[in-house]
Biopython code that builds the backbone (N, CA, C, O; Angstrom):
import numpy as np
from Bio.PDB.StructureBuilder import StructureBuilder

atoms = [
    (1, "MET", "N", (0.857, -1.173, 0.000)),
    (1, "MET", "CA", (0.000, 0.000, 0.000)),
    (1, "MET", "C", (0.901, 1.233, 0.000)),
    (1, "MET", "O", (1.942, 1.257, 0.657)),
    (2, "GLN", "N", (0.485, 2.255, -0.747)),
    (2, "GLN", "CA", (1.318, 3.444, -0.850)),
    (2, "GLN", "C", (0.503, 4.706, -0.596)),
    (2, "GLN", "O", (-0.727, 4.674, -0.557)),
    (3, "ASP", "N", (1.208, 5.807, -0.424)),
    (3, "ASP", "CA", (0.596, 7.128, -0.208)),
    (3, "ASP", "C", (-0.450, 7.115, 0.907)),
    (3, "ASP", "O", (-1.581, 7.558, 0.707)),
    (4, "ILE", "N", (-0.076, 6.613, 2.062)),
    (4, "ILE", "CA", (-1.014, 6.555, 3.190)),
    (4, "ILE", "C", (-1.227, 7.966, 3.729)),
    (4, "ILE", "O", (-0.276, 8.697, 4.006)),
    (5, "GLN", "N", (-2.498, 8.328, 3.870)),
    (5, "GLN", "CA", (-2.880, 9.658, 4.337)),
    (5, "GLN", "C", (-3.780, 9.522, 5.557)),
    (5, "GLN", "O", (-4.765, 8.783, 5.544)),
    (6, "GLU", "N", (-3.425, 10.243, 6.601)),
    (6, "GLU", "CA", (-4.237, 10.224, 7.821)),
    (6, "GLU", "C", (-4.894, 11.581, 7.983)),
    (6, "GLU", "O", (-4.225, 12.614, 8.003)),
    (7, "GLN", "N", (-6.211, 11.564, 8.097)),
    (7, "GLN", "CA", (-6.965, 12.792, 8.307)),
    (7, "GLN", "C", (-7.660, 12.707, 9.654)),
    (7, "GLN", "O", (-7.378, 11.806, 10.444)),
    (8, "ASP", "N", (-8.558, 13.627, 9.919)),
    (8, "ASP", "CA", (-9.201, 13.725, 11.228)),
    (8, "ASP", "C", (-9.843, 12.414, 11.679)),
    (8, "ASP", "O", (-9.522, 11.914, 12.758)),
    (9, "ARG", "N", (-10.722, 11.861, 10.891)),
    (9, "ARG", "CA", (-11.419, 10.628, 11.271)),
    (9, "ARG", "C", (-11.337, 9.557, 10.194)),
    (9, "ARG", "O", (-12.240, 8.730, 10.067)),
    (10, "SER", "N", (-10.255, 9.568, 9.416)),
    (10, "SER", "CA", (-10.072, 8.537, 8.392)),
    (10, "SER", "C", (-8.589, 8.364, 8.064)),
    (10, "SER", "O", (-7.776, 9.272, 8.233)),
    (11, "ILE", "N", (-8.277, 7.159, 7.590)),
    (11, "ILE", "CA", (-6.935, 6.835, 7.104)),
    (11, "ILE", "C", (-7.137, 6.108, 5.784)),
    (11, "ILE", "O", (-8.000, 5.236, 5.677)),
    (12, "SER", "N", (-6.340, 6.466, 4.773)),
    (12, "SER", "CA", (-6.483, 5.799, 3.479)),
    (12, "SER", "C", (-5.124, 5.580, 2.840)),
    (12, "SER", "O", (-4.139, 6.239, 3.172)),
    (13, "GLY", "N", (-5.103, 4.638, 1.919)),
    (13, "GLY", "CA", (-3.914, 4.336, 1.143)),
    (13, "GLY", "C", (-4.329, 3.769, -0.197)),
    (13, "GLY", "O", (-5.506, 3.482, -0.413)),
    (14, "PHE", "N", (-3.369, 3.603, -1.106)),
    (14, "PHE", "CA", (-3.663, 3.153, -2.454)),
    (14, "PHE", "C", (-2.911, 1.863, -2.765)),
    (14, "PHE", "O", (-1.711, 1.755, -2.511)),
    (15, "VAL", "N", (-3.631, 0.883, -3.318)),
    (15, "VAL", "CA", (-3.031, -0.372, -3.748)),
    (15, "VAL", "C", (-2.941, -0.317, -5.273)),
    (15, "VAL", "O", (-3.969, -0.209, -5.941)),
    (16, "PRO", "N", (-1.719, -0.390, -5.844)),
    (16, "PRO", "CA", (-1.592, -0.330, -7.302)),
    (16, "PRO", "C", (-2.108, -1.606, -7.963)),
    (16, "PRO", "O", (-2.046, -2.687, -7.378)),
    (17, "VAL", "N", (-2.620, -1.468, -9.189)),
    (17, "VAL", "CA", (-3.046, -2.636, -9.956)),
    (17, "VAL", "C", (-1.959, -2.972, -10.964)),
    (17, "VAL", "O", (-1.210, -2.093, -11.388)),
    (18, "ALA", "N", (-1.870, -4.249, -11.351)),
    (18, "ALA", "CA", (-0.806, -4.703, -12.251)),
    (18, "ALA", "C", (-1.051, -4.302, -13.700)),
    (18, "ALA", "O", (-0.099, -4.128, -14.460)),
    (19, "ASN", "N", (-2.304, -4.156, -14.088)),
    (19, "ASN", "CA", (-2.645, -3.800, -15.467)),
    (19, "ASN", "C", (-3.563, -2.575, -15.469)),
    (19, "ASN", "O", (-4.762, -2.699, -15.715)),
    (20, "PRO", "N", (-3.003, -1.393, -15.196)),
    (20, "PRO", "CA", (-3.828, -0.193, -15.080)),
    (20, "PRO", "C", (-4.526, 0.175, -16.392)),
    (20, "PRO", "O", (-4.030, -0.086, -17.487)),
    (21, "SER", "N", (-5.689, 0.789, -16.231)),
    (21, "SER", "CA", (-6.431, 1.311, -17.379)),
    (21, "SER", "C", (-6.568, 2.816, -17.185)),
    (21, "SER", "O", (-6.055, 3.376, -16.216)),
    (22, "GLU", "N", (-7.253, 3.453, -18.099)),
    (22, "GLU", "CA", (-7.437, 4.896, -17.974)),
    (22, "GLU", "C", (-8.282, 5.252, -16.750)),
    (22, "GLU", "O", (-8.081, 6.297, -16.131)),
    (23, "SER", "N", (-9.232, 4.372, -16.406)),
    (23, "SER", "CA", (-10.127, 4.685, -15.294)),
    (23, "SER", "C", (-9.717, 4.041, -13.971)),
    (23, "SER", "O", (-10.185, 4.470, -12.917)),
    (24, "VAL", "N", (-8.850, 3.018, -14.001)),
    (24, "VAL", "CA", (-8.421, 2.349, -12.755)),
    (24, "VAL", "C", (-6.918, 2.116, -12.779)),
    (24, "VAL", "O", (-6.412, 1.309, -13.559)),
    (25, "THR", "N", (-6.214, 2.837, -11.912)),
    (25, "THR", "CA", (-4.772, 2.610, -11.751)),
    (25, "THR", "C", (-4.452, 2.067, -10.364)),
    (25, "THR", "O", (-3.418, 1.431, -10.157)),
    (26, "HIS", "N", (-5.357, 2.328, -9.410)),
    (26, "HIS", "CA", (-5.183, 1.915, -8.020)),
    (26, "HIS", "C", (-6.553, 1.603, -7.414)),
    (26, "HIS", "O", (-7.593, 1.966, -7.966)),
    (27, "ILE", "N", (-6.528, 0.934, -6.288)),
    (27, "ILE", "CA", (-7.740, 0.782, -5.483)),
    (27, "ILE", "C", (-7.468, 1.485, -4.165)),
    (27, "ILE", "O", (-6.509, 1.171, -3.458)),
    (28, "ARG", "N", (-8.333, 2.442, -3.848)),
    (28, "ARG", "CA", (-8.188, 3.221, -2.610)),
    (28, "ARG", "C", (-8.823, 2.429, -1.469)),
    (28, "ARG", "O", (-9.982, 2.022, -1.550)),
    (29, "VAL", "N", (-8.050, 2.217, -0.410)),
    (29, "VAL", "CA", (-8.516, 1.510, 0.782)),
    (29, "VAL", "C", (-8.590, 2.531, 1.907)),
    (29, "VAL", "O", (-7.610, 3.224, 2.182)),
    (30, "SER", "N", (-9.742, 2.628, 2.557)),
    (30, "SER", "CA", (-9.864, 3.603, 3.640)),
    (30, "SER", "C", (-10.613, 3.000, 4.827)),
    (30, "SER", "O", (-11.469, 2.128, 4.679)),
    (31, "VAL", "N", (-10.261, 3.496, 5.991)),
    (31, "VAL", "CA", (-10.997, 3.189, 7.221)),
    (31, "VAL", "C", (-11.422, 4.536, 7.779)),
    (31, "VAL", "O", (-10.603, 5.440, 7.944)),
    (32, "SER", "N", (-12.707, 4.661, 8.067)),
    (32, "SER", "CA", (-13.224, 5.941, 8.565)),
    (32, "SER", "C", (-14.210, 5.706, 9.699)),
    (32, "SER", "O", (-14.687, 4.592, 9.916)),
    (33, "HIS", "N", (-14.497, 6.777, 10.408)),
    (33, "HIS", "CA", (-15.475, 6.728, 11.496)),
    (33, "HIS", "C", (-16.482, 7.842, 11.286)),
    (33, "HIS", "O", (-16.116, 8.990, 11.031)),
    (34, "GLY", "N", (-17.742, 7.494, 11.394)),
    (34, "GLY", "CA", (-18.805, 8.487, 11.294)),
    (34, "GLY", "C", (-19.759, 8.324, 12.457)),
    (34, "GLY", "O", (-20.070, 7.205, 12.864)),
    (35, "ALA", "N", (-20.222, 9.435, 12.989)),
    (35, "ALA", "CA", (-21.166, 9.380, 14.110)),
    (35, "ALA", "C", (-22.396, 8.591, 13.693)),
    (35, "ALA", "O", (-23.003, 8.880, 12.662)),
    (36, "GLY", "N", (-22.759, 7.614, 14.476)),
    (36, "GLY", "CA", (-23.916, 6.788, 14.181)),
    (36, "GLY", "C", (-23.649, 5.653, 13.206)),
    (36, "GLY", "O", (-24.481, 4.757, 13.058)),
    (37, "ARG", "N", (-22.513, 5.678, 12.547)),
    (37, "ARG", "CA", (-22.164, 4.622, 11.583)),
    (37, "ARG", "C", (-21.112, 3.684, 12.129)),
    (37, "ARG", "O", (-21.082, 2.509, 11.763)),
    (38, "GLY", "N", (-20.274, 4.166, 12.973)),
    (38, "GLY", "CA", (-19.165, 3.374, 13.472)),
    (38, "GLY", "C", (-17.987, 3.408, 12.518)),
    (38, "GLY", "O", (-17.842, 4.346, 11.733)),
    (39, "TYR", "N", (-17.154, 2.397, 12.584)),
    (39, "TYR", "CA", (-15.959, 2.305, 11.751)),
    (39, "TYR", "C", (-16.289, 1.532, 10.488)),
    (39, "TYR", "O", (-16.895, 0.462, 10.548)),
    (40, "LEU", "N", (-15.889, 2.073, 9.338)),
    (40, "LEU", "CA", (-16.158, 1.460, 8.042)),
    (40, "LEU", "C", (-14.872, 1.236, 7.266)),
    (40, "LEU", "O", (-13.981, 2.086, 7.260)),
    (41, "LEU", "N", (-14.784, 0.087, 6.613)),
    (41, "LEU", "CA", (-13.720, -0.201, 5.666)),
    (41, "LEU", "C", (-14.303, 0.065, 4.284)),
    (41, "LEU", "O", (-15.330, -0.510, 3.923)),
    (42, "GLY", "N", (-13.663, 0.923, 3.515)),
    (42, "GLY", "CA", (-14.150, 1.246, 2.181)),
    (42, "GLY", "C", (-13.094, 1.008, 1.128)),
    (42, "GLY", "O", (-11.904, 1.213, 1.371)),
    (43, "MET", "N", (-13.529, 0.572, -0.048)),
    (43, "MET", "CA", (-12.627, 0.379, -1.182)),
    (43, "MET", "C", (-13.271, 0.951, -2.419)),
    (43, "MET", "O", (-14.450, 0.723, -2.689)),
    (44, "THR", "N", (-12.471, 1.707, -3.179)),
    (44, "THR", "CA", (-12.962, 2.376, -4.376)),
    (44, "THR", "C", (-11.913, 2.288, -5.480)),
    (44, "THR", "O", (-10.745, 2.588, -5.232)),
    (45, "PRO", "N", (-12.298, 1.881, -6.702)),
    (45, "PRO", "CA", (-11.344, 1.921, -7.812)),
    (45, "PRO", "C", (-11.119, 3.375, -8.233)),
    (45, "PRO", "O", (-12.076, 4.129, -8.412)),
    (46, "VAL", "N", (-9.871, 3.757, -8.386)),
    (46, "VAL", "CA", (-9.540, 5.162, -8.709)),
    (46, "VAL", "C", (-8.458, 5.236, -9.779)),
    (46, "VAL", "O", (-7.735, 4.273, -10.033)),
    (47, "ALA", "N", (-8.374, 6.401, -10.391)),
    (47, "ALA", "CA", (-7.260, 6.727, -11.280)),
    (47, "ALA", "C", (-6.413, 7.753, -10.538)),
    (47, "ALA", "O", (-6.876, 8.859, -10.256)),
    (48, "LEU", "N", (-5.191, 7.394, -10.228)),
    (48, "LEU", "CA", (-4.283, 8.273, -9.494)),
    (48, "LEU", "C", (-3.347, 8.939, -10.504)),
    (48, "LEU", "O", (-2.690, 8.265, -11.298)),
    (49, "GLU", "N", (-3.299, 10.264, -10.460)),
    (49, "GLU", "CA", (-2.468, 11.017, -11.402)),
    (49, "GLU", "C", (-1.462, 11.864, -10.635)),
    (49, "GLU", "O", (-1.776, 12.448, -9.598)),
    (50, "GLU", "N", (-0.247, 11.918, -11.168)),
    (50, "GLU", "CA", (0.778, 12.800, -10.597)),
    (50, "GLU", "C", (0.953, 13.991, -11.513)),
    (50, "GLU", "O", (1.235, 13.843, -12.702)),
    (51, "LYS", "N", (0.784, 15.162, -10.952)),
    (51, "LYS", "CA", (1.000, 16.409, -11.679)),
    (51, "LYS", "C", (2.211, 17.091, -11.063)),
    (51, "LYS", "O", (2.722, 16.641, -10.038)),
    (52, "SER", "N", (2.664, 18.149, -11.665)),
    (52, "SER", "CA", (3.831, 18.862, -11.137)),
    (52, "SER", "C", (3.543, 19.501, -9.773)),
    (52, "SER", "O", (4.470, 19.829, -9.032)),
    (53, "PHE", "N", (2.263, 19.675, -9.447)),
    (53, "PHE", "CA", (1.891, 20.327, -8.196)),
    (53, "PHE", "C", (1.219, 19.391, -7.201)),
    (53, "PHE", "O", (0.650, 19.854, -6.212)),
    (54, "GLY", "N", (1.273, 18.073, -7.444)),
    (54, "GLY", "CA", (0.728, 17.129, -6.475)),
    (54, "GLY", "C", (0.063, 15.930, -7.115)),
    (54, "GLY", "O", (0.013, 15.809, -8.338)),
    (55, "LYS", "N", (-0.455, 15.034, -6.261)),
    (55, "LYS", "CA", (-1.159, 13.836, -6.717)),
    (55, "LYS", "C", (-2.657, 14.048, -6.565)),
    (55, "LYS", "O", (-3.121, 14.661, -5.603)),
    (56, "PHE", "N", (-3.403, 13.530, -7.532)),
    (56, "PHE", "CA", (-4.858, 13.640, -7.507)),
    (56, "PHE", "C", (-5.457, 12.291, -7.870)),
    (56, "PHE", "O", (-4.877, 11.537, -8.652)),
    (57, "TRP", "N", (-6.612, 11.988, -7.304)),
    (57, "TRP", "CA", (-7.302, 10.764, -7.681)),
    (57, "TRP", "C", (-8.738, 11.087, -8.051)),
    (57, "TRP", "O", (-9.372, 11.978, -7.485)),
    (58, "THR", "N", (-9.230, 10.325, -9.031)),
    (58, "THR", "CA", (-10.611, 10.470, -9.477)),
    (58, "THR", "C", (-11.278, 9.108, -9.422)),
    (58, "THR", "O", (-10.623, 8.076, -9.561)),
    (59, "CYS", "N", (-12.577, 9.117, -9.218)),
    (59, "CYS", "CA", (-13.321, 7.867, -9.161)),
    (59, "CYS", "C", (-14.713, 8.069, -9.742)),
    (59, "CYS", "O", (-15.167, 9.199, -9.923)),
    (60, "ILE", "N", (-15.376, 6.967, -10.029)),
    (60, "ILE", "CA", (-16.772, 7.001, -10.441)),
    (60, "ILE", "C", (-17.590, 6.845, -9.160)),
    (60, "ILE", "O", (-17.418, 5.873, -8.425)),
    (61, "LEU", "N", (-18.472, 7.794, -8.897)),
    (61, "LEU", "CA", (-19.172, 7.850, -7.611)),
    (61, "LEU", "C", (-20.001, 6.613, -7.292)),
    (61, "LEU", "O", (-20.202, 6.306, -6.117)),
    (62, "THR", "N", (-20.478, 5.910, -8.277)),
    (62, "THR", "CA", (-21.340, 4.752, -8.001)),
    (62, "THR", "C", (-20.561, 3.473, -7.744)),
    (62, "THR", "O", (-21.158, 2.430, -7.479)),
    (63, "LYS", "N", (-19.230, 3.536, -7.820)),
    (63, "LYS", "CA", (-18.422, 2.336, -7.591)),
    (63, "LYS", "C", (-17.817, 2.380, -6.202)),
    (63, "LYS", "O", (-17.530, 3.451, -5.667)),
    (64, "GLY", "N", (-17.628, 1.211, -5.628)),
    (64, "GLY", "CA", (-17.019, 1.129, -4.312)),
    (64, "GLY", "C", (-17.781, 0.170, -3.424)),
    (64, "GLY", "O", (-18.940, -0.157, -3.676)),
    (65, "ARG", "N", (-17.112, -0.267, -2.393)),
    (65, "ARG", "CA", (-17.698, -1.211, -1.427)),
    (65, "ARG", "C", (-17.372, -0.744, -0.021)),
    (65, "ARG", "O", (-16.339, -0.122, 0.225)),
    (66, "PHE", "N", (-18.278, -1.058, 0.896)),
    (66, "PHE", "CA", (-18.075, -0.712, 2.298)),
    (66, "PHE", "C", (-18.410, -1.902, 3.171)),
    (66, "PHE", "O", (-19.266, -2.720, 2.835)),
    (67, "HIS", "N", (-17.720, -1.986, 4.300)),
    (67, "HIS", "CA", (-17.966, -3.058, 5.262)),
    (67, "HIS", "C", (-17.860, -2.460, 6.664)),
    (67, "HIS", "O", (-16.881, -1.786, 6.984)),
    (68, "ALA", "N", (-18.867, -2.708, 7.496)),
    (68, "ALA", "CA", (-18.851, -2.207, 8.874)),
    (68, "ALA", "C", (-17.824, -2.995, 9.680)),
    (68, "ALA", "O", (-17.816, -4.226, 9.657)),
    (69, "LEU", "N", (-16.959, -2.276, 10.392)),
    (69, "LEU", "CA", (-15.905, -2.913, 11.182)),
    (69, "LEU", "C", (-16.201, -2.940, 12.673)),
    (69, "LEU", "O", (-15.836, -3.894, 13.361)),
    (70, "GLY", "N", (-16.858, -1.906, 13.178)),
    (70, "GLY", "CA", (-17.050, -1.858, 14.617)),
    (70, "GLY", "C", (-18.224, -0.991, 15.011)),
    (70, "GLY", "O", (-18.904, -0.410, 14.165)),
    (71, "ASP", "N", (-18.444, -0.916, 16.282)),
    (71, "ASP", "CA", (-19.594, -0.205, 16.840)),
    (71, "ASP", "C", (-19.542, 1.293, 16.555)),
    (71, "ASP", "O", (-18.530, 1.824, 16.097)),
    (72, "SER", "N", (-20.634, 1.944, 16.833)),
    (72, "SER", "CA", (-20.712, 3.387, 16.591)),
    (72, "SER", "C", (-20.462, 4.184, 17.864)),
    (72, "SER", "O", (-20.972, 5.293, 18.022)),
    (73, "GLY", "N", (-19.684, 3.619, 18.758)),
    (73, "GLY", "CA", (-19.352, 4.321, 20.000)),
    (73, "GLY", "C", (-18.493, 5.537, 19.743)),
    (73, "GLY", "O", (-18.380, 6.004, 18.609)),
    (74, "ARG", "N", (-17.907, 6.032, 20.770)),
    (74, "ARG", "CA", (-17.074, 7.233, 20.660)),
    (74, "ARG", "C", (-15.859, 6.983, 19.768)),
    (74, "ARG", "O", (-15.331, 5.872, 19.706)),
    (75, "PHE", "N", (-15.435, 8.030, 19.088)),
    (75, "PHE", "CA", (-14.286, 7.944, 18.198)),
    (75, "PHE", "C", (-13.000, 7.795, 18.990)),
    (75, "PHE", "O", (-12.809, 8.440, 20.021)),
    (76, "SER", "N", (-12.119, 6.933, 18.494)),
    (76, "SER", "CA", (-10.800, 6.741, 19.084)),
    (76, "SER", "C", (-9.773, 6.656, 17.962)),
    (76, "SER", "O", (-9.873, 5.787, 17.096)),
    (77, "GLN", "N", (-8.789, 7.549, 17.970)),
    (77, "GLN", "CA", (-7.731, 7.538, 16.960)),
    (77, "GLN", "C", (-6.955, 6.234, 17.020)),
    (77, "GLN", "O", (-6.536, 5.703, 15.991)),
    (78, "LYS", "N", (-6.767, 5.722, 18.227)),
    (78, "LYS", "CA", (-6.043, 4.469, 18.417)),
    (78, "LYS", "C", (-6.797, 3.309, 17.744)),
    (78, "LYS", "O", (-6.185, 2.466, 17.088)),
    (79, "LYS", "N", (-8.124, 3.270, 17.910)),
    (79, "LYS", "CA", (-8.932, 2.219, 17.313)),
    (79, "LYS", "C", (-8.952, 2.359, 15.785)),
    (79, "LYS", "O", (-8.909, 1.357, 15.071)),
    (80, "LEU", "N", (-9.018, 3.596, 15.285)),
    (80, "LEU", "CA", (-8.990, 3.848, 13.843)),
    (80, "LEU", "C", (-7.694, 3.301, 13.243)),
    (80, "LEU", "O", (-7.720, 2.609, 12.226)),
    (81, "ARG", "N", (-6.571, 3.610, 13.872)),
    (81, "ARG", "CA", (-5.270, 3.113, 13.390)),
    (81, "ARG", "C", (-5.207, 1.585, 13.451)),
    (81, "ARG", "O", (-4.667, 0.947, 12.547)),
    (82, "ALA", "N", (-5.754, 1.007, 14.510)),
    (82, "ALA", "CA", (-5.736, -0.456, 14.653)),
    (82, "ALA", "C", (-6.546, -1.125, 13.538)),
    (82, "ALA", "O", (-6.102, -2.125, 12.972)),
    (83, "TYR", "N", (-7.727, -0.586, 13.218)),
    (83, "TYR", "CA", (-8.534, -1.133, 12.127)),
    (83, "TYR", "C", (-7.806, -1.000, 10.790)),
    (83, "TYR", "O", (-7.832, -1.922, 9.974)),
    (84, "PHE", "N", (-7.157, 0.143, 10.564)),
    (84, "PHE", "CA", (-6.428, 0.333, 9.306)),
    (84, "PHE", "C", (-5.256, -0.641, 9.207)),
    (84, "PHE", "O", (-5.048, -1.251, 8.158)),
    (85, "GLU", "N", (-4.494, -0.793, 10.279)),
    (85, "GLU", "CA", (-3.357, -1.717, 10.273)),
    (85, "GLU", "C", (-3.819, -3.160, 10.086)),
    (85, "GLU", "O", (-3.128, -3.949, 9.442)),
    (86, "ALA", "N", (-4.982, -3.515, 10.641)),
    (86, "ALA", "CA", (-5.532, -4.861, 10.450)),
    (86, "ALA", "C", (-5.894, -5.073, 8.971)),
    (86, "ALA", "O", (-5.621, -6.134, 8.410)),
    (87, "ALA", "N", (-6.503, -4.070, 8.351)),
    (87, "ALA", "CA", (-6.853, -4.159, 6.928)),
    (87, "ALA", "C", (-5.586, -4.257, 6.078)),
    (87, "ALA", "O", (-5.521, -5.038, 5.129)),
    (88, "ARG", "N", (-4.604, -3.469, 6.425)),
    (88, "ARG", "CA", (-3.311, -3.502, 5.710)),
    (88, "ARG", "C", (-2.660, -4.871, 5.846)),
    (88, "ARG", "O", (-2.120, -5.398, 4.874)),
    (89, "GLY", "N", (-2.706, -5.446, 7.033)),
    (89, "GLY", "CA", (-2.162, -6.785, 7.269)),
    (89, "GLY", "C", (-2.897, -7.848, 6.460)),
    (89, "GLY", "O", (-2.272, -8.765, 5.927)),
    (90, "ASP", "N", (-4.231, -7.728, 6.365)),
    (90, "ASP", "CA", (-5.023, -8.651, 5.550)),
    (90, "ASP", "C", (-4.568, -8.610, 4.099)),
    (90, "ASP", "O", (-4.411, -9.648, 3.457)),
    (91, "ILE", "N", (-4.360, -7.404, 3.590)),
    (91, "ILE", "CA", (-3.969, -7.241, 2.186)),
    (91, "ILE", "C", (-2.573, -7.807, 1.939)),
    (91, "ILE", "O", (-2.339, -8.464, 0.925)),
    (92, "ILE", "N", (-1.663, -7.557, 2.848)),
    (92, "ILE", "CA", (-0.293, -8.075, 2.713)),
    (92, "ILE", "C", (-0.272, -9.601, 2.751)),
    (92, "ILE", "O", (0.465, -10.235, 1.996)),
    (93, "SER", "N", (-1.088, -10.194, 3.640)),
    (93, "SER", "CA", (-1.091, -11.652, 3.808)),
    (93, "SER", "C", (-2.096, -12.373, 2.907)),
    (93, "SER", "O", (-2.188, -13.600, 2.943)),
    (94, "ASN", "N", (-2.844, -11.625, 2.106)),
    (94, "ASN", "CA", (-3.853, -12.209, 1.210)),
    (94, "ASN", "C", (-4.898, -13.033, 1.961)),
    (94, "ASN", "O", (-5.315, -14.091, 1.491)),
    (95, "THR", "N", (-5.317, -12.548, 3.121)),
    (95, "THR", "CA", (-6.340, -13.223, 3.916)),
    (95, "THR", "C", (-7.286, -12.177, 4.508)),
    (95, "THR", "O", (-7.003, -10.979, 4.460)),
    (96, "GLY", "N", (-8.386, -12.624, 5.055)),
    (96, "GLY", "CA", (-9.278, -11.736, 5.793)),
    (96, "GLY", "C", (-10.249, -10.949, 4.918)),
    (96, "GLY", "O", (-10.234, -11.053, 3.691)),
    (97, "ILE", "N", (-11.096, -10.158, 5.584)),
    (97, "ILE", "CA", (-12.154, -9.425, 4.910)),
    (97, "ILE", "C", (-11.610, -8.367, 3.958)),
    (97, "ILE", "O", (-12.169, -8.175, 2.878)),
    (98, "ALA", "N", (-10.532, -7.676, 4.331)),
    (98, "ALA", "CA", (-9.978, -6.647, 3.453)),
    (98, "ALA", "C", (-9.466, -7.263, 2.156)),
    (98, "ALA", "O", (-9.713, -6.725, 1.077)),
    (99, "TRP", "N", (-8.758, -8.380, 2.251)),
    (99, "TRP", "CA", (-8.271, -9.044, 1.039)),
    (99, "TRP", "C", (-9.434, -9.542, 0.197)),
    (99, "TRP", "O", (-9.410, -9.410, -1.026)),
    (100, "SER", "N", (-10.437, -10.103, 0.823)),
    (100, "SER", "CA", (-11.606, -10.603, 0.112)),
    (100, "SER", "C", (-12.296, -9.478, -0.666)),
    (100, "SER", "O", (-12.657, -9.658, -1.829)),
    (101, "MET", "N", (-12.478, -8.328, -0.029)),
    (101, "MET", "CA", (-13.089, -7.179, -0.695)),
    (101, "MET", "C", (-12.214, -6.685, -1.851)),
    (101, "MET", "O", (-12.724, -6.385, -2.931)),
    (102, "LEU", "N", (-10.915, -6.601, -1.628)),
    (102, "LEU", "CA", (-9.980, -6.119, -2.638)),
    (102, "LEU", "C", (-9.962, -7.048, -3.848)),
    (102, "LEU", "O", (-10.005, -6.590, -4.989)),
    (103, "ASP", "N", (-9.898, -8.338, -3.596)),
    (103, "ASP", "CA", (-9.870, -9.334, -4.666)),
    (103, "ASP", "C", (-11.161, -9.286, -5.484)),
    (103, "ASP", "O", (-11.127, -9.351, -6.713)),
    (104, "ARG", "N", (-12.289, -9.172, -4.800)),
    (104, "ARG", "CA", (-13.579, -9.108, -5.498)),
    (104, "ARG", "C", (-13.676, -7.847, -6.357)),
    (104, "ARG", "O", (-14.156, -7.901, -7.490)),
    (105, "MET", "N", (-13.221, -6.714, -5.819)),
    (105, "MET", "CA", (-13.268, -5.461, -6.568)),
    (105, "MET", "C", (-12.364, -5.546, -7.793)),
    (105, "MET", "O", (-12.750, -5.092, -8.870)),
    (106, "ALA", "N", (-11.174, -6.115, -7.653)),
    (106, "ALA", "CA", (-10.259, -6.269, -8.785)),
    (106, "ALA", "C", (-10.895, -7.128, -9.871)),
    (106, "ALA", "O", (-10.790, -6.811, -11.057)),
    (107, "THR", "N", (-11.543, -8.198, -9.476)),
    (107, "THR", "CA", (-12.225, -9.074, -10.446)),
    (107, "THR", "C", (-13.331, -8.325, -11.169)),
    (107, "THR", "O", (-13.454, -8.423, -12.390)),
    (108, "GLU", "N", (-14.137, -7.576, -10.421)),
    (108, "GLU", "CA", (-15.235, -6.826, -11.023)),
    (108, "GLU", "C", (-14.730, -5.746, -11.982)),
    (108, "GLU", "O", (-15.371, -5.468, -12.995)),
    (109, "GLU", "N", (-13.593, -5.144, -11.669)),
    (109, "GLU", "CA", (-13.040, -4.078, -12.509)),
    (109, "GLU", "C", (-12.162, -4.613, -13.634)),
    (109, "GLU", "O", (-11.735, -3.852, -14.501)),
    (110, "GLY", "N", (-11.888, -5.929, -13.627)),
    (110, "GLY", "CA", (-11.065, -6.518, -14.676)),
    (110, "GLY", "C", (-9.596, -6.171, -14.585)),
    (110, "GLY", "O", (-8.901, -6.103, -15.599)),
    (111, "VAL", "N", (-9.113, -5.946, -13.350)),
    (111, "VAL", "CA", (-7.694, -5.629, -13.147)),
    (111, "VAL", "C", (-7.057, -6.702, -12.276)),
    (111, "VAL", "O", (-7.741, -7.428, -11.556)),
    (112, "ALA", "N", (-5.733, -6.786, -12.356)),
    (112, "ALA", "CA", (-4.971, -7.745, -11.547)),
    (112, "ALA", "C", (-4.232, -6.990, -10.459)),
    (112, "ALA", "O", (-3.851, -5.833, -10.635)),
    (113, "LEU", "N", (-4.036, -7.657, -9.335)),
    (113, "LEU", "CA", (-3.319, -7.031, -8.216)),
    (113, "LEU", "C", (-1.857, -7.443, -8.200)),
    (113, "LEU", "O", (-1.104, -7.011, -7.327)),
]
sb = StructureBuilder()
sb.init_structure("model")
sb.init_model(0)
sb.init_chain("A")
sb.init_seg("    ")
for serial, (resi, resn, name, xyz) in enumerate(atoms, 1):
    if name == "N":
        sb.init_residue(resn, " ", resi, " ")
    sb.init_atom(name, np.array(xyz, "f"), 0.0, 1.0, " ", f" {name:<3s}", serial, name[0])
structure = sb.get_structure()
């Protein structure tokens, strides 16, 4: 996973695909927390572009998958990081819910990981 970004209530990173297309060069993996929603694991196919002034990603709004990870209790940065690291570990080891979601999304988009 590359370009990991941590924001107020979310952490995300990008998994490159082996056969990029114009619309899919990476799959964005994120863990976020929303009041009343709890912690969510999200994956979205994106096109990541590097410009002279920074990196940008674009996606089709109707694409993506989400999976509830935990309760909707109070927000904890420590818990957010733990969920993200668990998802990252799943992807590295090719096991678990994060890998299953990633593999399914790659198949649906016709890309290889």
